[in-house]
N, C-alpha and C positions, 0 to 999 in steps of 0.2 A: 736628158740633157737638152737644154734650150739652145737650138742652133749649133749644137756641137761644142759650145764653149763653157757651159755652166758646169760647176763641180758640185752642186748641191744635189743630194739624193732625196729619196722619198721621205725619210725621217726629217730631214731639214725643211722640206716643203711643208710637211704637216705641222712641225713646230712653228714655222713662220705664220701659220694660220691660227694655231691653237693658243699660243701664248698671248697674243693680243686679245683674243676672244675670252680667255680666262680672266685676264686683267679687267676687261670690260664687265664681265659677269660679277666679279667681286665688287667693283666700283658701283655698278648699277644697284645691287641689293644693299650695299653699304650706304649709299646716298639716300635710298628709300628709308632705311632704318633711321638714319640721322634726321631726316625731315619729319618723320612720323614720331620721333622720340620713343620708339619701341622696336623690339625685334620680334618679328612674327615667325613662328615655327614653320608655318607653311612656306614662307618665302625662303627660309633656310633650306627646306627640303627641295624647293625648286632650284636653288643655286647649287646644292650638292648633286642633284640629278644632272644638271647641265655640265658641271665640272666632271662628273663620272663619265659622261658620254665623251667629253673631250679627252679624258685620260684613256678611254677605250680606243679612241682614234690614234693616240700615240702608241699604244701597245700594238695595235694592228699594223702601224707603220714599221715598228721595230721587227715584227714578225714577218715583214715583207709583203703584206697584202696591199695590192695596188689601189684598192678602193677605200683606203683609210681616210683619205681626204673627204670622201663622201660622208663618212661617219661624223667627221668634224663639222661638216656643213649642216647636218640635221640636228646638231646639239641645241640651237636656239628653239627648236620646236618643243622641247621639254617645257620651257617657260611659256610658250604660246598656248599649248594644250592645257597646261596646269592653270594658267590664268583664266582662260576662256571657260574652263569647267567649273572651278570653284574660287579662283583667286580674286575675281572682281568683288565677291562678297567680303573678303578680308580687307580689301582696300576701302570699300564703303564703310565697314566697321571702324577702320582706323581713322578715316576722315570724320565720322560721327563722333568718335572718342575725343578728337581734338576740337572740332568746331561745333559739335552738338548736332542733333538731327535737323534736317531741313525744315523750315517753317513755311509750309505752303499756304497758311492762312492769310498771308499778305496778299495773295492773288485771288482769294476766294470771292471777293466782292467785285472783281473786275469783269465787265462783260467780255465775252469772247468775240473776237473780230474774225469774220469770215475771210479767208484768203482769196485774193484776186489773181487772175492770170497776169503774167508779166505783160506790161504795156497797156493794160486796161486801167481806167480811172473809175473811182467810186461815183455812183449816181447820186 
């Protein structure tokens, strides 16, 4: 109870956090698929994993576990760990499929400029 006047319980508090996060998860991966004009199986697995952790948080709240909100709080880490381990390669492949591989030959004949400390002027 918040200051003795709230009537929301643990399940209500967890649902108040889980439902918007689940909507965001679906929208996030849906927008990505729409922009890339393809559905990546890896991203579907990330979304399903994150939604599974959110569902686990709700089950824990129904079971009366007080730390169920903590489970909901760690749900985004499924996406973070998945993306940092292999997901960035999928994004690079998706971008290459749309735009083509990067053409670094445009910069091959340009001389490199040494960097100068801030506030100094070239001689």
